[in-house]
Backbone as CSV, one residue per row, in Angstrom:
resi,resn,N_x,N_y,N_z,CA_x,CA_y,CA_z,C_x,C_y,C_z
1,UNK,-38.655,5.492,88.006,-39.593,6.552,87.835,-38.877,7.879,87.580
2,UNK,-37.774,8.063,88.243,-37.038,9.316,88.046,-36.535,9.442,86.614
3,UNK,-36.199,8.337,86.020,-35.752,8.412,84.627,-36.907,8.836,83.719
4,UNK,-38.099,8.363,84.038,-39.257,8.763,83.242,-39.544,10.248,83.424
5,UNK,-39.428,10.727,84.637,-39.657,12.155,84.902,-38.586,12.985,84.201
6,UNK,-37.340,12.516,84.268,-36.252,13.240,83.595,-36.498,13.262,82.088
7,UNK,-36.963,12.120,81.555,-37.254,12.043,80.126,-38.403,12.990,79.763
8,UNK,-39.452,13.033,80.598,-40.578,13.941,80.362,-40.131,15.402,80.430
9,UNK,-39.253,15.719,81.372,-38.749,17.094,81.471,-37.952,17.465,80.225
10,UNK,-37.194,16.527,79.684,-36.449,16.793,78.441,-37.427,17.037,77.290
11,UNK,-38.461,16.218,77.240,-39.453,16.379,76.177,-40.202,17.712,76.297
12,UNK,-40.504,18.116,77.555,-41.168,19.401,77.778,-40.254,20.538,77.332
13,UNK,-38.961,20.438,77.650,-38.017,21.493,77.234,-37.928,21.542,75.710
14,UNK,-37.904,20.378,75.084,-37.866,20.317,73.619,-39.153,20.915,73.024
15,UNK,-40.287,20.613,73.646,-41.559,21.167,73.172,-41.578,22.681,73.316
16,UNK,-41.014,23.203,74.407,-40.954,24.664,74.604,-40.089,25.323,73.523
17,UNK,-38.968,24.682,73.204,-38.098,25.239,72.161,-38.818,25.234,70.812
18,UNK,-39.498,24.114,70.542,-40.245,24.049,69.275,-41.367,25.088,69.250
19,UNK,-42.060,25.270,70.364,-43.123,26.262,70.443,-42.559,27.668,70.255
20,UNK,-41.392,27.948,70.828,-40.764,29.264,70.641,-40.432,29.488,69.168
21,UNK,-39.910,28.428,68.506,-39.597,28.548,67.077,-40.872,28.780,66.257
22,UNK,-41.948,28.065,66.628,-43.215,28.259,65.923,-43.759,29.670,66.119
23,UNK,-43.662,30.184,67.341,-44.115,31.554,67.596,-43.271,32.553,66.813
24,UNK,-41.976,32.312,66.740,-41.098,33.192,65.968,-41.460,33.123,64.484
25,UNK,-41.712,31.889,64.004,-42.105,31.721,62.609,-43.435,32.421,62.322
26,UNK,-44.397,32.305,63.239,-45.699,32.946,63.054,-45.560,34.463,63.025
27,UNK,-44.710,35.003,63.911,-44.490,36.449,63.934,-43.850,36.901,62.623
28,UNK,-42.850,36.144,62.160,-42.176,36.483,60.909,-43.165,36.398,59.736
29,UNK,-44.000,35.365,59.722,-44.988,35.219,58.656,-45.985,36.375,58.683
30,UNK,-46.362,36.813,59.874,-47.295,37.925,59.992,-46.681,39.204,59.417
31,UNK,-45.398,39.459,59.734,-44.719,40.650,59.200,-44.612,40.569,57.678
32,UNK,-44.309,39.372,57.169,-44.221,39.213,55.720,-45.578,39.444,55.058
33,UNK,-46.628,38.976,55.699,-47.967,39.169,55.159,-48.339,40.651,55.118
34,UNK,-47.954,41.385,56.155,-48.236,42.829,56.185,-47.482,43.528,55.053
35,UNK,-46.200,43.164,54.867,-45.413,43.773,53.780,-45.988,43.396,52.418
36,UNK,-46.446,42.160,52.299,-47.042,41.719,51.044,-48.312,42.506,50.741
37,UNK,-49.137,42.752,51.748,-50.351,43.546,51.553,-50.014,44.973,51.147
38,UNK,-48.963,45.546,51.763,-48.551,46.905,51.383,-48.070,46.924,49.938
39,UNK,-47.273,45.930,49.555,-46.779,45.878,48.179,-47.920,45.659,47.196
40,UNK,-48.899,44.857,47.580,-50.052,44.629,46.728,-50.842,45.925,46.536
41,UNK,-50.975,46.708,47.596,-51.684,47.983,47.490,-50.936,48.924,46.538
42,UNK,-49.626,48.989,46.678,-48.828,49.843,45.788,-48.970,49.359,44.345
43,UNK,-48.959,48.036,44.161,-49.108,47.473,42.822,-50.471,47.828,42.229
44,UNK,-51.514,47.758,43.033,-52.852,48.102,42.552,-52.932,49.571,42.143
45,UNK,-52.317,50.429,42.929,-52.312,51.857,42.588,-51.581,52.072,41.266
46,UNK,-50.438,51.406,41.094,-49.690,51.537,39.845,-50.493,50.996,38.662
47,UNK,-51.199,49.903,38.866,-52.008,49.337,37.788,-53.132,50.292,37.386
48,UNK,-53.805,50.881,38.368,-54.886,51.819,38.052,-54.341,53.036,37.307
49,UNK,-53.183,53.518,37.735,-52.576,54.662,37.051,-52.201,54.276,35.621
50,UNK,-51.646,53.080,35.454,-51.283,52.609,34.113,-52.496,52.481,33.211
51,UNK,-53.604,51.940,33.745,-54.817,51.819,32.939,-55.348,53.191,32.559
52,UNK,-55.316,54.138,33.483,-55.797,55.489,33.181,-54.935,56.130,32.092
53,UNK,-53.611,55.957,32.200,-52.724,56.511,31.166,-52.980,55.854,29.817
54,UNK,-53.202,54.543,29.824,-53.447,53.835,28.576,-54.743,54.318,27.926
55,UNK,-55.781,54.479,28.714,-57.058,54.962,28.184,-56.895,56.368,27.625
56,UNK,-56.129,57.201,28.341,-55.900,58.570,27.877,-55.218,58.560,26.508
57,UNK,-54.197,57.727,26.339,-53.473,57.685,25.069,-54.329,57.093,23.953
58,UNK,-55.123,56.083,24.261,-55.972,55.477,23.228,-57.006,56.488,22.748
59,UNK,-57.647,57.194,23.674,-58.655,58.184,23.289,-57.997,59.328,22.511
60,UNK,-56.856,59.799,22.973,-56.158,60.878,22.267,-55.750,60.469,20.867
61,UNK,-55.230,59.253,20.741,-54.825,58.762,19.423,-56.030,58.620,18.503
62,UNK,-57.147,58.129,19.040,-58.357,57.986,18.229,-58.845,59.347,17.735
63,UNK,-58.788,60.346,18.591,-59.219,61.690,18.185,-58.318,62.239,17.085
64,UNK,-57.016,62.085,17.255,-56.069,62.593,16.251,-56.246,61.859,14.922
65,UNK,-56.373,60.522,14.984,-56.554,59.768,13.748,-57.884,60.113,13.074
66,UNK,-58.924,60.321,13.863,-60.206,60.718,13.286,-60.115,62.061,12.589
67,UNK,-59.476,63.032,13.237,-59.312,64.354,12.616,-58.458,64.283,11.366
68,UNK,-57.378,63.489,11.433,-56.522,63.348,10.246,-57.283,62.674,9.117
69,UNK,-58.069,61.666,9.445,-58.847,60.976,8.416,-59.849,61.894,7.755
70,UNK,-60.537,62.687,8.551,-61.506,63.634,7.987,-60.806,64.642,7.082
71,UNK,-59.631,65.105,7.498,-58.872,66.057,6.676,-58.469,65.435,5.347
72,UNK,-57.957,64.216,5.386,-57.519,63.548,4.153,-58.719,63.286,3.243
73,UNK,-59.818,62.797,3.810,-61.005,62.515,2.988,-61.527,63.802,2.365
74,UNK,-61.548,64.893,3.113,-62.003,66.174,2.567,-61.105,66.610,1.415
75,UNK,-59.796,66.492,1.589,-58.856,66.884,0.543,-59.047,66.022,-0.697
76,UNK,-59.170,64.710,-0.493,-59.325,63.805,-1.637,-60.634,64.084,-2.367
77,UNK,-61.720,64.248,-1.624,-63.003,64.488,-2.289,-63.044,65.836,-2.999
78,UNK,-62.350,66.814,-2.474,-62.329,68.126,-3.136,-61.464,68.114,-4.381
79,UNK,-60.480,67.229,-4.449,-59.546,67.236,-5.570,-59.627,65.967,-6.411
80,UNK,-60.578,65.108,-6.184,-60.654,63.844,-6.903,-61.160,64.029,-8.321
81,UNK,-62.122,64.869,-8.512,-62.679,65.081,-9.860,-62.102,66.365,-10.425
82,UNK,-61.830,66.353,-11.732,-61.289,67.598,-12.314,-62.356,68.685,-12.296
83,UNK,-61.907,69.824,-12.016,-62.816,70.971,-11.969,-63.162,71.396,-13.384
84,UNK,-64.397,71.801,-13.581,-64.815,72.315,-14.892,-64.113,73.650,-15.122
85,UNK,-63.690,73.827,-16.355,-63.003,75.080,-16.671,-64.003,76.220,-16.535
86,UNK,-63.551,77.297,-15.986,-64.478,78.424,-15.859,-64.885,78.906,-17.242
87,UNK,-66.098,79.377,-17.388,-66.534,79.834,-18.722,-65.670,81.012,-19.184
88,UNK,-65.490,81.034,-20.499,-64.676,82.116,-21.058,-65.376,83.438,-20.788
89,UNK,-64.627,84.419,-20.428,-65.264,85.706,-20.153,-65.846,86.281,-21.450
90,UNK,-66.951,86.945,-21.291,-67.572,87.583,-22.455,-66.660,88.697,-22.942
91,UNK,-66.676,88.867,-24.230,-65.843,89.975,-24.727,-66.384,91.291,-24.196
92,UNK,-65.530,92.195,-23.985,-65.995,93.466,-23.436,-66.943,94.177,-24.416
93,UNK,-67.844,94.835,-23.854,-68.789,95.595,-24.683,-68.099,96.892,-25.089
94,UNK,-67.978,97.043,-26.385,-67.324,98.250,-26.900,-68.382,99.096,-27.607
95,UNK,-68.478,100.277,-27.219,-69.446,101.178,-27.836,-68.666,102.198,-28.651
96,UNK,-68.937,102.176,-29.935,-68.291,103.139,-30.816,-69.222,104.320,-30.993
97,UNK,-68.672,105.452,-30.837,-69.509,106.631,-31.064,-69.573,106.911,-32.566
98,UNK,-70.717,107.193,-32.978,-70.903,107.486,-34.393,-70.572,108.975,-34.613
99,UNK,-69.894,109.203,-35.676,-69.620,110.613,-35.928,-70.936,111.358,-36.197
100,UNK,-70.973,112.542,-35.768,-72.174,113.335,-35.967,-72.360,113.614,-37.453
101,UNK,-73.556,113.546,-37.908,-73.762,113.822,-39.336,-73.338,115.286,-39.643
102,UNK,-72.803,115.485,-40.814,-72.377,116.856,-41.133,-73.569,117.805,-41.135
103,UNK,-73.311,118.907,-40.639,-74.394,119.894,-40.587,-74.684,120.418,-41.999
104,UNK,-75.892,120.439,-42.353,-76.270,120.912,-43.666,-76.450,122.420,-43.599
105,UNK,-75.893,123.027,-44.507,-76.011,124.472,-44.464,-77.294,124.910,-45.159
106,UNK,-77.877,125.928,-44.664,-79.136,126.429,-45.214,-78.786,127.640,-46.060
107,UNK,-78.632,127.505,-46.938,-78.423,128.597,-47.870,-79.421,128.759,-48.831
């Protein structure tokens, strides 16, 4: 019987060591999980910032391209057809004074 008790005591000691290792593993896993959650939060913040920056650049680029397109289309439409030559200016109006008729003498 004493051998059985000694064997049970050895098994209990082995179980305690295994339980201590499991508790240590659980504590370590808990710390890793906390760090993982912190890293995930930082990653989410970086992702949101990246999306905001991307949207800002896409909208800015669209505005610039739209303005450039309107400018080019305006230039092309204004210069696409040849302009009609301006009408020739009218010749200047020249008024010639007529010499006064010679005075007739009354004699």
